[in-house]
C-alpha positions in Angstrom: 87.1 115.8 121.9 84.9 117.2 119.1 82.2 115.2 117.3 84.2 115.2 114.2 87.2 113.7 116.0 85.0 111.1 117.8 83.5 110.0 114.5 87.0 109.6 113.0 88.3 107.6 115.9 85.1 105.4 115.8 85.7 104.6 112.2 89.3 103.6 112.7 88.4 101.3 115.6 85.3 99.7 114.1 85.3 95.9 113.6 88.6 95.1 115.4 89.2 93.3 118.6 90.3 95.5 121.4 93.1 94.9 123.8 95.5 92.9 121.6 99.1 93.9 122.2 101.4 94.8 119.3 103.5 91.7 119.8 100.5 89.5 119.6 99.3 91.1 116.4 102.7 90.6 114.7 103.0 87.0 115.9 99.5 86.3 114.6 100.4 87.6 111.2 103.7 85.6 111.3 105.5 88.1 109.1 109.3 88.8 108.9 110.2 91.7 111.1 108.1 90.7 114.2 111.4 90.3 116.1 112.0 94.0 115.6 109.8 94.9 118.5 112.2 96.0 121.2 112.0 95.3 124.9 112.3 99.1 125.7 109.0 99.9 123.9 106.4 101.4 126.3 104.2 99.0 128.1 100.5 99.2 127.2 98.9 101.2 124.4 100.3 104.6 123.5 98.3 107.8 123.9 99.6 111.0 122.2 96.4 113.0 122.4 97.4 115.8 124.7 94.6 118.0 126.0 92.5 117.1 123.0 95.3 117.7 120.4 96.2 114.6 118.3 100.0 114.4 118.0 101.4 112.0 115.5 104.3 111.6 113.2 104.7 111.1 109.4 106.7 107.9 109.2 109.1 109.6 106.8 110.7 110.7 110.1 112.0 107.1 110.6 113.8 106.9 107.2 117.0 105.0 107.2 115.4 102.0 109.0 113.6 99.0 107.5 110.7 100.1 105.3 108.3 97.6 106.7 105.0 98.0 108.5 106.3 96.1 111.5 109.5 98.2 112.0 107.5 101.4 111.5 104.9 100.4 114.1 107.8 99.5 116.5 109.2 103.1 116.1 105.8 104.7 116.7 105.3 102.6 119.9 108.7 103.4 121.2 107.8 107.1 120.8 104.4 106.6 122.5 102.5 107.8 119.4 98.9 106.8 118.9 98.5 108.7 115.6 100.4 108.5 112.3 100.6 109.5 108.7 101.9 106.3 107.0 104.2 106.5 104.1 103.8 104.2 101.1 107.0 102.1 101.7 105.5 100.0 104.6 102.2 99.7 102.8 103.8 98.5 99.6 106.1 96.0 101.3 103.3 94.5 103.4 100.6 94.4 100.8 102.8 93.5 97.9 101.9 96.6 95.9 104.6 97.3 93.2 105.9 100.8 92.4 105.5 100.5 88.7 102.4 101.0 86.5 102.5 97.6 84.8 100.1 95.8 87.2 97.4 98.5 86.6 97.3 97.8 82.9 95.2 94.6 83.3 91.5 94.7 83.4 90.9 91.0 83.8 89.8 88.8 86.7 93.4 88.1 87.8 94.0 91.8 88.2 90.8 92.2 90.2 91.8 89.3 92.4 95.2 90.9 92.9 93.7 94.2 94.0 91.3 92.3 96.4 94.3 90.6 98.0 96.2 93.8 98.3 93.3 95.6 100.0 92.9 92.7 102.4 96.6 93.1 103.3 96.0 96.8 103.9 93.1 95.9 106.2 95.6 93.6 108.1 97.9 96.6 108.5 95.1 98.6 110.0 94.2 95.8 112.4 97.9 95.4 113.4 98.2 99.1 114.1 94.8 99.6 115.7 95.3 96.6 118.0 98.6 98.1 119.1 96.8 101.4 119.8 97.9 103.4 116.7 95.4 105.1 114.3 96.5 105.6 110.7 94.7 108.9 110.0 96.5 109.6 106.7 98.5 107.7 104.2 100.9 109.2 101.7 100.9 106.9 98.6 101.6 108.5 95.2 98.6 108.6 92.8 99.0 106.8 89.5 98.0 108.0 86.1 95.0 105.9 85.3 91.5 106.1 86.8 91.9 102.6 88.1 95.1 103.5 90.0 93.6 106.6 91.4 90.5 104.8 92.6 92.6 102.1 94.1 94.5 104.6 96.1 91.3 105.7 97.7 90.3 102.1 98.4 93.7 101.7 100.1 92.8 104.7 102.3 89.5 103.2 103.3 91.1 99.8 104.1 93.7 101.5 106.3 91.0 103.6 108.1 92.4 106.9 106.8 90.6 110.2 106.8 92.8 111.6 104.0 95.6 111.0 101.5 98.4 113.5 101.4 100.3 114.5 98.2 102.4 117.5 97.0 100.4 120.6 96.0 99.4 120.5 92.4 96.2 122.4 91.5 95.7 120.6 88.2 96.0 117.3 89.9 93.4 118.5 92.4 90.9 118.9 89.6 91.5 115.3 88.5 91.3 113.9 92.0 88.3 115.9 93.3 85.5 113.6 91.9 87.2 110.5 93.3 87.6 112.2 96.7 83.9 113.1 96.8 82.9 109.6 95.7 84.8 107.9 98.5 84.4 110.6 101.1 88.2 110.7 101.6 90.0 114.0 101.7 93.1 114.8 99.6 95.3 117.1 101.7 97.8 119.0 99.6 101.2 119.6 101.1 103.0 122.9 100.7 106.7 123.6 100.4 108.4 127.0 100.5 107.3 128.0 97.0 103.6 127.2 97.1 102.2 128.3 100.5 98.5 129.0 100.9 97.2 132.3 99.6 96.2 134.8 102.2 95.2 137.9 100.2 92.1 136.2 98.9 90.6 132.7 99.2 93.1 130.1 98.0 92.0 128.8 94.6 92.5 125.2 95.7 89.3 125.4 97.7 87.1 126.1 94.7 87.9 122.7 93.3 86.1 120.2 95.5 84.5 119.6 98.8 87.2 117.1 99.9 90.2 119.1 98.7 92.2 120.5 101.6 95.6 121.3 103.1 98.3 119.4 104.8 100.0 122.6 106.1 103.7 122.4 106.8 104.2 125.2 109.2 108.0 125.1 109.0 108.0 125.4 105.2 105.5 128.2 105.6 107.9 130.2 107.8 110.9 129.6 105.5 108.8 130.3 102.3 107.4 133.6 103.6 110.7 134.8 105.2 109.4 134.5 108.7 105.7 135.0 108.7 103.6 133.2 111.3 101.4 130.3 110.0 98.8 131.1 112.7 96.7 133.4 110.5 96.7 130.7 107.8 95.4 128.1 110.3 92.8 130.6 111.6 91.6 131.4 108.1 91.5 127.8 106.7 91.1 125.6 109.8 88.0 123.9 108.3 90.0 122.8 105.3 93.3 121.9 107.1 93.3 118.1 107.7 96.8 118.0 109.3 99.9 120.0 110.0 103.5 119.0 109.6 105.5 120.2 112.6 109.2 121.2 112.1 111.3 124.2 113.2 112.7 126.3 110.4 114.2 129.8 110.2 113.2 132.6 107.9 116.4 132.0 105.9 115.6 128.3 105.4 117.5 126.7 108.2 116.1 123.4 109.6 116.9 123.1 113.3 116.1 121.1 116.4 112.9 122.2 117.9 113.0 125.4 119.9 116.0 126.7 118.1 114.3 128.0 114.9 111.6 130.6 114.3 108.6 128.4 113.8 105.9 129.0 116.5 105.3 125.3 117.2 104.2 125.9 120.7 101.8 128.7 119.8 100.3 126.7 117.0 99.6 123.7 119.3 98.1 126.0 121.9 95.8 127.4 119.2 94.6 123.9 118.4 94.0 123.2 122.0 92.1 126.5 122.6 89.9 126.2 119.5 89.5 122.4 119.7 89.8 122.1 115.9 90.1 118.5 114.7 93.5 119.0 113.0 96.1 116.3 113.3 99.6 117.6 114.3 102.3 115.4 112.8 105.9 115.6 113.7 108.2 115.5 110.7 111.8 115.0 111.6 113.9 116.8 109.1 116.8 118.4 111.1 120.1 116.6 111.1 120.1 113.7 113.6 123.1 114.1 116.0 125.8 111.4 115.7 125.0 110.0 119.2 121.3 109.7 118.5 118.8 108.2 116.1 115.4 109.1 114.6 113.4 107.3 117.2 115.2 109.3 120.0 114.8 112.6 118.2 111.1 112.0 117.5 110.7 111.2 121.2 112.2 114.7 122.0 109.6 116.3 119.7 106.8 114.3 121.4 108.0 115.6 124.7 108.1 119.2 123.3 104.5 118.8 122.2 103.3 117.4 125.5 105.0 120.2 127.4 103.5 122.8 125.0 100.0 121.5 125.6 100.3 121.0 129.3 
């Protein structure tokens, strides 16, 4: 494990009691959804760091289930994942953060107290997850329009113990966010789709914007968007600016398939991370169609097994 990774793990664990089980954390918080923890969840804390490569999942993979912090944690534990990129739904529901802009209009003491309460709730999410053995390395929570909303998003990231915030690629937005990212020491990792993949001919202009502006590289979208090119040269070129990868198997013509059936070199990418020991999170994103006799938790488990075998 590299020094950079050790420092990140140390940050996410700091200040919390070790050894508490997930059920105990949920019972202590006495929140609805605690009963969702299933008897078939793995015993003990999960460990999805395989030969130094941190395998996690973006919790979008569990869409269709309850959008709560407790249910999402249960899914991660069932899949044996100790890392995650947490979507905004579970954060909002647990911390009482609304989706509208109205609450951010106020500048009075009541609004400041509300924000303080919401951040305390985010710290409770962190403790719940950390006590269960799960590190929230990134959150994906949309940025608001005002400076107050943007700053609050970075405060949420710190309360959750995140290294970065992910959002869709937008170079103009990057210019707005860069000073906040530098101020807080939290990365903004921009996610590519098929139509905005990183530039390879020269240095991508995104990197001239700020020291904490980076990539959340979706390797499946890269393959589909470039009609079959490998993402490995991108990772080699920009590894010091790539915070995380999204893992999915797509084809050059845009198909989204079960892992091992498409053209995305998932195994080769994971072996590259293992070889070079780069501190890049590798997050499963379940986007292929779930078979009728299965469910997202079972399918993510297959992807975890694929990663483990690839890194053996």
